[in-house]
N, C-alpha and C positions, 0 to 999 in steps of 0.2 A: 551555332547551328546544330540541328539535330543529327544524330547518327542516321545515315540513310535507311537502315533497316527499320527505324522507327517511323519513317514517313509512310503514310497510307498509300500515297501514289506509288512508291517503290514496291510495297507489298502487293498491291494489285497488279502492277506491271510484271513482277516476278511470277505471280500465279498465272497471269495471261501467257507469259513466255513458256512456262511448263506445259500449259494446255495447247499452245500452238505447236509445240514439238510433237505432242501426241496426235493432234489433228492432222498434221502434215505427214505422219508416218503412213497414212493410208492413201496418199496421193499416188498417181501413176509414176512408175520408176523413171520414165523419160523426163519428169519434172525435177529430178533429184538435184541437178546443177542449175536449175532456173528458178522456178517459182518456190519450190521447197526451200532452197538456199536463201532466196531473197526474203521470204516470210520469216524464216528463223533468224536471219541477221537483223531484220527490222525489229522483231520482237525482243531479242536480247539486247539490242542497242538501247532500248528504252530504259530498263533498270540499270544497265551498265553506265549510261550517261548520268543518271541520277546519282549513282554511287560515286562515279568519278568526279562529278561537280561538287559533291558534298565534301570531298577531301580538299578542296581548294580553300585558301584562307580568305579570299576576297569575294564578296557577294556578286560583283559583276562577272567573275569567272564562273561561279556556280550558275548564274542566270544563263550564261552562254551554253553551258552543258544542258540546261533544261530546255533551251530552244532546240538544241539538236535532238533531245529526247522527244520533243513535241513533233518534230519533223518525222522521226522514225514511227511515231504512233500514227501520223497521217498516212505515211507510206503503207503501214500495215492495214489501215482501213481500206485503201485501194486494193491491196493484194487480196483481201478477203472478198471484195467484189469480183476481182478477176478469178478467184477460186470458185465462186458461186456460179458465174455465168456459163462456163463449160461443164458444170456439174461435178467438179472435184469435191465440193462440199454441198451439203443439202441446204435448203432454205432455212430449215430449223437451226442448223449449225451457224449459218450466217447471222441469223437473228439473235443467236446467243453470243457470238464472238464480236460482231461489229459494235454493239453498244458498249461492250467492255473496253474496246480500244478507244472509242470516243470518250468514255468516262475517264480513262487514264489520261488522255490528251488534255481534257478540260481541267483535271486536277493539277496537272503539271503547269498549265498556263496560269491557273489561279495562284499557285504557290510562287511561280516566277514573278508575278506582279507584286506579291507581298514582300519580296526581297528588297 
């Protein structure tokens, strides 16, 4: 297996996580323990699960971690919608971030099927 930092899916997920942290810094303070926390946890769960799964010796174990990462990417997709609808993020930001989350999710699914 590849080291997780060499996986393009992990690299993109890590970059997305860093950008989600920056994006949520401008959210209303009353969202600190709700939407901000949920988005950040979903975002960092993606590369964390890729990394955690890559450290497993068995492919089925790695695949299970990738499924969890896929779920986190899907959750982040919804959280971006939820951020857009009340105006916490602009339509421009939504159109920038949502496809990235979808792309990462698709990459993880593809990699998982190859294992």
